C-alpha positions in Angstrom: 51.2 103.0 40.6 50.5 99.5 39.4 49.6 96.9 42.0 49.7 93.2 41.6 46.2 91.7 42.0 45.6 88.4 43.7 42.7 86.5 42.2 40.0 85.1 44.5 41.2 81.7 45.9 44.8 82.5 45.0 47.5 83.2 47.5 50.0 86.0 47.1 52.8 83.5 46.5 50.8 81.8 43.7 50.2 85.1 42.1 53.9 86.1 42.2 54.9 82.6 40.8 52.5 83.1 37.9 53.9 86.5 37.2 57.4 85.2 37.4 56.6 82.4 34.9 54.9 85.0 32.6 58.0 87.2 32.8 60.3 84.3 32.1 58.3 83.3 29.0 58.5 86.9 27.8 62.3 87.1 28.4 62.7 83.7 26.6 60.6 85.0 23.7 62.7 88.2 23.5 65.9 86.2 23.6 64.7 84.0 20.7 63.6 87.0 18.6 66.9 88.8 19.3 68.8 85.7 18.2 66.7 85.4 15.1 67.2 89.0 14.2 71.0 88.9 14.7 71.3 85.7 12.7 69.2 87.1 9.8 71.2 90.3 9.7 74.5 88.3 9.8 73.3 86.2 6.8 72.4 89.4 4.9 75.8 91.0 5.7 77.6 87.8 4.4 75.6 88.1 1.1 73.6 84.9 1.7 70.9 84.4 -0.9 67.2 83.4 -0.7 67.0 83.8 3.1 63.8 82.2 4.4 62.5 82.1 8.0 60.3 79.2 8.9 58.4 79.3 12.2 58.3 75.9 13.9 55.5 76.6 16.3 53.4 73.5 16.7 55.7 71.5 14.4 58.5 70.5 16.8 60.1 71.3 20.2 63.7 71.3 18.9 63.6 75.1 18.1 61.3 78.1 17.7 62.5 79.0 14.2 64.5 77.7 11.3 66.3 79.9 8.9 67.4 78.6 5.5 69.8 80.4 3.2 72.1 79.7 0.2 75.6 80.5 -0.8 76.9 80.5 -4.3 79.7 78.0 -3.8 81.4 75.9 -1.1 83.7 78.8 -0.3 80.8 81.2 0.0 78.8 78.7 2.2 81.9 78.4 4.5 82.3 82.2 4.6 78.7 82.7 5.5 78.9 80.1 8.3 82.0 81.7 9.7 80.5 85.2 9.7 77.3 83.9 11.3 79.1 82.1 14.1 81.4 85.0 14.7 78.5 87.5 14.9 76.4 85.2 17.2 79.4 84.8 19.6 80.0 88.5 19.6 76.4 89.0 20.7 76.6 86.5 23.6 75.2 83.4 21.9 78.2 81.2 22.5 76.6 77.7 22.8 76.7 77.0 19.0 76.9 73.6 17.4 78.1 73.6 13.8 78.0 70.7 11.4 79.1 70.3 7.8 82.0 72.8 7.6 84.3 70.2 6.2 82.6 69.9 2.8 80.4 73.1 2.9 77.6 71.7 0.7 75.3 72.2 3.7 76.3 73.8 7.0 73.9 73.6 10.0 74.3 76.0 12.8 72.3 75.0 15.9 72.0 78.1 18.0 69.4 76.6 20.4 66.1 78.4 19.7 67.0 79.0 16.1 68.5 76.5 13.7 70.2 77.9 10.6 70.8 75.9 7.4 73.2 77.3 4.8 73.2 75.4 1.5 74.7 75.4 -2.0 71.7 76.1 -4.3 71.6 72.6 -5.9 71.8 70.9 -2.4 69.0 73.1 -1.1 66.8 72.2 -4.0 67.5 68.5 -3.4 66.6 68.5 0.3 63.8 71.2 0.0 63.5 71.9 3.7 61.2 74.8 3.1 58.5 72.4 1.8 59.1 69.9 4.7 58.9 72.5 7.4 56.6 75.2 6.0 53.5 76.1 7.9 51.4 74.5 5.1 53.2 71.1 5.3 50.9 68.3 6.4 50.9 67.7 10.2 52.3 64.4 11.4 49.1 63.6 13.2 46.9 64.1 10.2 45.3 60.9 8.8 
């Protein structure tokens, strides 16, 4: 049987608050990883090409991860975005914000902890988000 230990100088309520915060962070991390996995699999199922995951740790607070993918045409980009949003909603991620579906050159799906960009190949090359957000990109604070 596991017992909660209270550190010297720490009350039992402080200990339980610390454990609750730790449990909350773990649940939040699991939720983000589940969202990322579901999104990635939906992109694969919709035949998205060149799918790249970009961790955003230490880069920004807007999300934990960015996923960039390509579709072969405007129609393919639209179909990928539809499949992705449908799959995410079926799995309980209903608070989605979607931009760019009118023209389908670049569709952005903001799922909260994960942001998904779906491009036509030539638009993806032009914006080159992978270079901008890669772990090797220069830090904003660097001089």
